[in-house]
N, C-alpha and C positions, 0 to 999 in steps of 0.2 A: 816433848815433855822433859827430857834430860836438861835442855837449856833452862826451862822455867824453874825447875828444881834448883839448878845452880844459882840462878838470880835470887830465888827465895831464900836459899841458904846464906848468900852473901848479904842480903839485906838483914836477915835476922842477926848474922854475925856482926854487922856493923852496928846494930842497935845494942847488942850485949857487949860490944868491945869496951864501951865506957864502963861497964861493970866488971872488967877484969877478965874478959874472954881471951883465949890464946890466939884467935883470928885464923885458925886452920882452915875454916871453910871459906874464907874470903877469896875473891878473885885476885890474881896476882896483880901487883902494882904495875908492871910493865904492860899488862894487858888492859889495865884501866886507862893508861896514857895512850894507848894505840887508837887508831880510828875504830869507831863502833862497826863500821862495815866489815873490817878485817876480823874482828871478834865474832861477829855474826857468821862469817864465812867458815870460821874454824869450827862452828857448831854445826855445820852442815845442815842448815835450816832450809826448808822449802822456800822457793822464790816468793809466794804469796805471803807466807808468814813473815819472812824477812821485810817485806814491803809494808806490811801492817805495823810491825814494831818500829820501823825507821820513821815512817811519814804519818801514821795515825795515832801513835803512842808517844814516841820520842819527838814528834813534831818537826822533824827535819824539813828546811825550807828548800834545799838545793839537792840536786842529784848526787847521791852518795856513792854511786856505782862507778863514777868517773872522777877520782880524787883530783886529777890534775885540772879539771875544769870546774870543780866545786868551789864556790866562794866562801863557804862556811862548813867545813868537814867536822862532823860531830865525833867527839871522843867518847870512848867507852864509859868512862865514869860519868858523863853527862847523860848518856843513854840509860845507864843503870838507875840514876837518879830519876829519870823520867818514868821508867817502869815502876819504881818504888811509889812514886807519887800517884801514878795511874792506879795501882794496886790498892793503895790506901784510900782512894777516892771512890771507888766502885761501891755503890750501895750505901753511901754515906747518908743519903736522904731517900726516904721511902718512895716518894713520888717522882724521883729523877732516875731516868735510865743512864746506864754508863757512868762516866767520871766527870760529867759536866755540870756546871752550874750556869743556868741561862737566866737572863734578866726578864722581869715582868714589866709590862707597860712600855717595852722598847728601850729601856734604860737600866742602868745598874743603880744599886743603893749605897755605893761608896760615898757620894756626897752627902747623902742624908745621914750616914753613920758618923762621918766626920763632924757634920753640923751638930749632932747630939753630944758627941764626945767633947767638942770645942766648948759647947754651952755650959757643960757641967764643970769645965775647968776655967770658966770665965773669959773665954776668947770671944772675939767679935766676928760675926758671920754676915757679910754684907752681900745682899741679893740686889740684881738689876741695877747696879751702879758701876759702870765702866771706870777703869783707871786711865787717867789722861797723861800722867806724868810720874816719874820717879824723882824722889827728893834725895840729893846727895850733900854730904857733909862738905863744908868749905875748907876744912882742915886737911882731910885725907881722901876725899872723894868717896867714902863708903856710903852705900845706900842706907838712908835712915828712914824711909817710909815711902808712901805714895799719896798722890793727889787724886781725888775721885772727880767724876764728872760735875758733881754738885758744888765743887770747890772745897769740900771738906779734906782735911789732911789727917792721914792716919800713920802715926809713927810706930816703928818697930826696929829691933835690932838686926833682924835678918829677913830676907825677902826670897821666896821660892817661887818661881813662875814656870809656866808651860812655854815651849818654843813658839807655839802659835800666838801667844800673848806678847812675847819679847819683841818680835819684829827686828829688821835690820838696823834701824836707827831710831829708837824710842826717845821722845823728848824728855829732857832732864832739866831739873831745877834745883839749885843754880848750876852753872858750869863748874865742873871740878877742876881745880888748878893743876892737879898732877898728871892729867891726861896728856899724852904726847901730842904736840902740836903737828907733827909730820904724818899724822895718821892720814892715809889716803882714803878714798871712798870705798875701796875694795876691802880695806881692813874690817869694816863693819858688816860685810856681807856674810850670810849664813852658808855653810857647806852642805850641800845635798848629799846625804849618806846613801839613801836608797829611794826607790819609789814603790809605792803600793797601789796596785790596781784594785779598786773596790766596786762592787755592784750591788744593787738592791733590786729584787724582783718580787712581785705579787703574783701568786699563782693560784688557780683553782684545782684543788686536789692536792694530795700529799706525794712527795717523791717516793715514798714508801708507804704502801696503802695502810699497814697496820701500825705505823708510828706517826706521831704528830711532831715531836722535837727530836731532831737528830743532827749530827755532824758528818758531812760526806768529805772525804779527802781524795783528791786525784793526785797520785804520786807523779813525779817527773816522767815524761814520755809515755804517760798513759792516755793522753788526749790526742797527741800528734808527736812525730819523731823529734821536733826541734824544742819541745816543752822541757825547760831546764829547772823550773821551780814548781813546787806543790801548789795546787789550788784548793782552798778550803771553802766549804759551803755549809753555813749554818742555817737550818730550817726551824722556824718557830711558828707554832700554830695559834688558833684563837683562844685557846685556854689560857694563854699568857696575856691576853688582852692587847695584842699587837695588830689584829686584823678581824675582819667579820667572820662569822662562823662558815665553815666550808672553804675558806681561803687560808693560804700560808704565806709567810714572808721568808725569802731566801737572802741571806747576807753572804756575798762572795768576796774573797780577798786572795791576792797573790802578790809576791815581790816580782818586780819587773825592772827592765832597764830603761824602757821608754814607753811612751804612750801607745804606739802601735802594737808592740808586743803585749802590753797589758791588756788592752781591749781585745786582742786575738785570744788570749788565754781565758778571759772571762766569757767570751762568746762561745767558745769551745765547751766549756763546762755547762753553760746554759743550754746548748744544743743537745748535750748528753743527757740532761735531766728532764727537760720540759719540751712540750710541743708548742710551735708558734700559734698565735691567735688565728682563729678561722679565716679572718680577712687576709692573711698572709699564706694560707694554705687552702686555696680553693678546691683542690683535687680531693680533699678529705670530706666525705659526705657524712651526714648523720647515720646512715645505715652502716656505713663502714666502721664508724666509731662504736656503735652499739655492739657489732660482731666482736670487736677486739676490746671490750671495756676492761677485761682483766689485765691486759698487757698495756693499756693506753697510758701515755705519760701525761702528767698534769698540764693543764693549759696555762700559757703565759698570758697574764692580763696587763702588766705594767712593768717596765724596766728602766733603770737609770745606772749609769756607770761614771766613775770619775777617777782621777789619779791623784794620790796624796804623796807629797814629797816628805820624807823624813830628813829633817835637818839637824845639823850640829850648829848650835848657836855660837857665833863669833862676838860674844859680848865684850864691850869695852868697859863695862861697869863693874868695879871690884865687889867681890863677896856677894854674889848673886847666885844662889842655887837654881840649876835649871834641870828639870826632869827630861829624860830622853824621849822623844817622840816614837822611837821604834818599839816601845813598850805597848803601844796601842794595837800591835798587829795580831799576835796570837790569842788563843782563847783561854783554856785552863792554865796554861803557862803564864799568861798575862798577870794574872793576880800574884803569882809567886815573884815574877820580875819587878812588879810595881812595889811590893813590900821590901824587896832587896834595896830598891833604889831610895824608898822612904827611909829605911834604916841607915843607908849610907850618908844621906843628907843629914839625918838627925845626929849622927856620930860626928859628922864634920862640923856641925853647928855647935853641938854642946861639948864636943871633945870627951866622949865616954867610951867605954870599952864595949865588948859584945854583950855584956850583961845590960839589956835594954831596961831603962827605967821609964815609968809613966810620969812625965813632967808635963805640967800645964802648957798648952801651946799659946798662952796669951802674949808671949813675946815674939811671935812670928806672924807674918802676914802671907797668906797664900793667894796667889793670882790666878 
């Protein structure tokens, strides 16, 4: 309780500081720059509470208990910001439990929101029309627009694209004169930053009988001793129109170093949450299941897993904004990171300050 009062006082002080507060209740600056795990250890929190804060609220991806092996050690200031975001998000919507916003129909509404905003400002929103080439200026090689599969050319001052669209060597028209002739084939290759193992399961019955939509987090070393990254499982029910009544969809994800490690992590999480199909578990009879119906795990009906590579684009094309693929990983943190990236691109394109202005996007093309 003392820890949460300290965090609450720090959050309130940070909010009031802009209005002339003396900052006496704020956490010390040296503590804010220290590893979050060290700050939590100073507070003498129980192990379970500490694990919940680190991996379920602050969304730490890697084991924070072993800093020498951790690939991304969380700082206290980032952990406190996550706690503040979580606190302000709980109970925001009456029909949503916890601090999550989950998608209906299996997808988010960000594209639809952008489409409406763009239409109001006079922008073009092209659907079901792939981009086949980038148009470059003959004078300086700047990107001036795109060519669609229909042959139509759309001109713009700036181009923002996703890494999955860019590709290692996209076709360009015409050849820019200022590109170095000595560029080798490796110069255009993308750098793989990390890998994300993802899984989708359809199950009969909920992971937790009294809840339909929930997020499960397996902290490092909770599934087996060699587990170094967190595994997150998002369950969505039929009320969100993602599956038939009585069934649920599980979305699993975890960072990994290779395919073998990623699939092992996902399989361990699946085994902990659901029971295999009856065809794979012949020893389980109907009478045995009826006796333990209160403790029975949901039954796995279908499963698919894959590995997604998060790439850093090695683009040879000047003045092309590229959003980072790593933003697709986390859940409620994802929206915040996406907005930060959008604002960053917006500032670099329009050369404006942190006071963001609503400017019509008609001079930009999004791929």
